[in-house]
Backbone as a chain_set.jsonl record, in Angstrom:
{"seq": "MATQNTVESTWTVFIEILSDEFTEKTGVGVYAHITPIDVSEAYQQYQVNNAPMRLFAREYVRAHV", "coords": {"N": [[16.218, -17.261, -4.867], [15.145, -15.509, -6.736], [12.474, -15.427, -5.985], [12.549, -14.018, -3.55], [13.398, -11.496, -4.469], [11.188, -10.843, -6.022], [9.171, -10.644, -4.077], [10.171, -8.495, -2.541], [10.14, -6.529, -4.509], [7.387, -6.352, -5.085], [6.469, -5.478, -2.588], [7.73, -2.972, -2.438], [6.564, -1.635, -4.636], [3.918, -1.682, -3.754], [4.027, 0.035, -1.476], [4.745, 2.428, -2.769], [2.506, 2.864, -4.441], [0.455, 3.025, -2.524], [1.327, 5.277, -1.119], [1.22, 7.155, -3.197], [-1.555, 7.247, -3.584], [-2.43, 8.277, -1.082], [-1.122, 10.75, -1.202], [-2.304, 11.921, -3.466], [-4.917, 12.178, -2.558], [-4.709, 13.634, -0.144], [-2.486, 15.279, -0.132], [-0.182, 14.671, 1.224], [2.153, 11.987, 1.954], [1.976, 8.408, 2.659], [3.074, 7.787, 5.248], [2.456, 9.955, 6.789], [-0.029, 9.548, 7.622], [-0.51, 6.873, 8.483], [1.049, 4.271, 10.454], [4.225, 2.494, 10.069], [3.704, -0.158, 10.82], [0.966, -0.33, 10.331], [1.068, -0.087, 7.55], [2.341, -2.472, 6.885], [0.381, -4.284, 7.76], [-1.668, -3.55, 6.023], [-0.528, -4.384, 3.628], [-0.498, -7.14, 4.039], [-3.252, -7.567, 4.092], [-3.828, -6.858, 1.457], [-2.529, -8.948, 0.109], [-4.183, -11.096, 0.701], [-6.541, -10.299, -0.403], [-8.119, -10.273, -3.595], [-8.103, -8.133, -5.295], [-6.895, -5.743, -7.726], [-3.752, -4.064, -7.158], [-3.722, -1.199, -7.222], [-6.457, -0.561, -7.022], [-7.055, -1.712, -4.529], [-5.416, -0.099, -2.894], [-6.574, 2.415, -3.322], [-9.137, 2.055, -2.196], [-8.38, 1.464, 0.413], [-7.184, 3.869, 1.229], [-9.386, 5.583, 1.017], [-10.901, 4.594, 3.123], [-9.379, 5.379, 5.265], [-9.013, 8.1, 5.393]], "CA": [[16.604, -15.875, -4.814], [14.216, -14.73, -7.548], [11.247, -15.243, -5.209], [12.803, -12.936, -2.595], [13.402, -10.247, -5.225], [9.812, -10.583, -6.421], [8.449, -10.192, -2.886], [10.668, -7.156, -2.234], [9.662, -5.646, -5.561], [5.952, -6.166, -4.87], [6.361, -4.663, -1.372], [8.138, -1.609, -2.798], [5.515, -1.091, -5.496], [2.751, -1.473, -2.905], [4.237, 1.261, -0.696], [4.698, 3.56, -3.696], [1.122, 3.076, -4.863], [-0.288, 3.486, -1.363], [1.749, 6.653, -0.874], [0.642, 7.966, -4.283], [-2.987, 7.435, -3.32], [-2.554, 9.224, 0.032], [-0.681, 12.059, -1.678], [-3.335, 12.439, -4.363], [-6.13, 12.488, -1.796], [-4.503, 14.537, 0.985], [-1.341, 16.161, -0.322], [0.996, 14.119, 1.905], [2.304, 10.559, 1.74], [1.402, 7.366, 3.504], [3.53, 7.778, 6.635], [1.845, 11.068, 7.509], [-1.369, 9.1, 8.027], [-0.515, 5.58, 9.164], [2.369, 3.827, 10.906], [4.799, 1.388, 9.289], [2.994, -1.398, 11.165], [-0.282, -0.279, 9.567], [1.404, -0.363, 6.146], [2.58, -3.909, 6.815], [-0.926, -4.941, 7.867], [-2.38, -3.287, 4.763], [0.078, -5.264, 2.626], [-1.01, -8.481, 4.307], [-4.645, -7.565, 3.628], [-3.771, -6.855, -0.006], [-2.151, -10.281, -0.353], [-5.343, -11.968, 0.853], [-7.566, -9.754, -1.29], [-7.822, -10.533, -5.0], [-8.249, -6.896, -6.074], [-5.643, -5.154, -8.218], [-3.07, -3.274, -6.142], [-4.163, 0.203, -7.261], [-7.823, -0.524, -6.503], [-6.966, -1.96, -3.094], [-4.841, 1.097, -2.269], [-7.586, 3.481, -3.382], [-10.158, 1.744, -1.194], [-7.746, 1.571, 1.732], [-7.039, 5.305, 1.526], [-10.727, 6.098, 1.224], [-11.336, 4.173, 4.446], [-8.498, 5.923, 6.311], [-8.885, 9.57, 5.303]], "C": [[15.632, -15.009, -5.611], [12.919, -14.47, -6.796], [11.408, -14.1, -4.223], [12.779, -11.589, -3.305], [11.995, -9.862, -5.655], [8.999, -10.043, -5.253], [8.875, -8.769, -2.536], [10.164, -6.146, -3.254], [8.181, -5.338, -5.383], [5.71, -5.27, -3.662], [6.666, -3.203, -1.691], [7.071, -0.937, -3.654], [4.267, -0.797, -4.677], [2.882, -0.176, -2.11], [4.161, 2.487, -1.596], [3.269, 3.874, -4.111], [0.283, 3.593, -3.701], [0.06, 4.933, -1.049], [1.201, 7.595, -1.941], [-0.83, 8.258, -4.024], [-3.213, 8.409, -2.162], [-2.184, 10.634, -0.423], [-1.731, 12.699, -2.573], [-4.557, 12.922, -3.588], [-5.911, 13.593, -0.763], [-3.357, 15.523, 0.819], [-0.081, 15.701, 0.398], [0.977, 12.594, 1.798], [1.761, 9.674, 2.85], [1.792, 7.501, 4.97], [3.082, 9.001, 7.425], [0.501, 10.651, 8.092], [-1.383, 7.814, 8.844], [0.923, 5.176, 9.509], [2.929, 2.75, 9.966], [4.131, 0.041, 9.589], [1.665, -1.46, 10.412], [-0.042, -0.587, 8.091], [1.629, -1.86, 5.961], [1.272, -4.691, 6.885], [-1.749, -4.736, 6.598], [-1.84, -4.192, 3.656], [-0.407, -6.696, 2.802], [-2.463, -8.604, 3.856], [-4.7, -7.625, 2.106], [-3.473, -8.255, -0.534], [-3.314, -11.267, -0.27], [-6.44, -11.584, -0.133], [-7.169, -10.015, -2.742], [-7.957, -9.304, -5.891], [-6.894, -6.453, -6.623], [-5.064, -4.2, -7.168], [-3.573, -1.839, -6.087], [-5.574, 0.346, -6.684], [-7.829, -0.749, -4.993], [-6.469, -0.715, -2.375], [-5.865, 2.23, -2.236], [-8.662, 3.282, -2.332], [-9.604, 1.882, 0.225], [-7.637, 3.044, 2.142], [-8.406, 5.912, 1.808], [-11.237, 5.774, 2.629], [-10.539, 4.83, 5.584], [-8.293, 7.428, 6.244], [-10.154, 10.213, 5.81]], "O": [[15.328, -13.889, -5.201], [12.322, -13.404, -6.949], [10.495, -13.288, -4.07], [12.196, -10.634, -2.791], [11.647, -8.681, -5.652], [8.227, -9.098, -5.414], [8.023, -7.923, -2.262], [9.8, -5.027, -2.893], [7.767, -4.187, -5.517], [4.842, -4.398, -3.701], [5.942, -2.304, -1.262], [6.719, 0.217, -3.41], [3.622, 0.231, -4.884], [1.948, 0.625, -2.074], [3.564, 3.492, -1.211], [2.871, 5.039, -4.128], [-0.52, 4.508, -3.881], [-0.827, 5.731, -0.744], [0.767, 8.705, -1.63], [-1.293, 9.381, -4.223], [-4.088, 9.271, -2.242], [-2.859, 11.6, -0.068], [-2.015, 13.89, -2.448], [-5.154, 13.945, -3.923], [-6.807, 14.401, -0.521], [-3.271, 16.502, 1.56], [0.986, 16.284, 0.202], [-0.072, 11.988, 1.58], [1.176, 10.138, 3.829], [0.944, 7.349, 5.849], [3.317, 9.065, 8.632], [-0.041, 11.333, 8.962], [-2.168, 7.677, 9.782], [1.881, 5.682, 8.924], [2.193, 2.169, 9.168], [4.01, -0.802, 8.7], [1.281, -2.517, 9.913], [-0.848, -1.266, 7.455], [1.157, -2.445, 4.987], [1.084, -5.656, 6.144], [-2.446, -5.647, 6.153], [-2.607, -4.706, 2.841], [-0.694, -7.385, 1.823], [-2.858, -9.629, 3.3], [-5.514, -8.35, 1.533], [-4.084, -8.701, -1.505], [-3.412, -12.177, -1.093], [-7.173, -12.439, -0.631], [-5.983, -9.978, -3.069], [-7.929, -9.424, -7.116], [-5.858, -6.762, -6.035], [-5.805, -3.604, -6.387], [-3.824, -1.318, -5.0], [-5.844, 1.286, -5.935], [-8.533, -0.05, -4.263], [-7.036, -0.317, -1.358], [-5.998, 2.922, -1.227], [-9.055, 4.23, -1.653], [-10.294, 2.364, 1.124], [-7.963, 3.408, 3.273], [-8.554, 6.684, 2.755], [-11.924, 6.587, 3.249], [-10.983, 4.832, 6.733], [-7.469, 7.969, 6.981], [-10.261, 11.439, 5.824]]}, "num_chains": 1, "name": "protein.A"}
């Protein structure tokens, strides 16, 4: 059960950070720019990548704005 909570927590934090980065760069959140499927794919990319979450999100936003 703790593993499920950890995954959900990481997912939630990822969306918040990604949305923060989009908001900082463009003035609107993540879902104004990409679909929920894109967010899921970005999360999968993040899991494979060894970069810190904030750095990954910043680079992702830079590539999509």
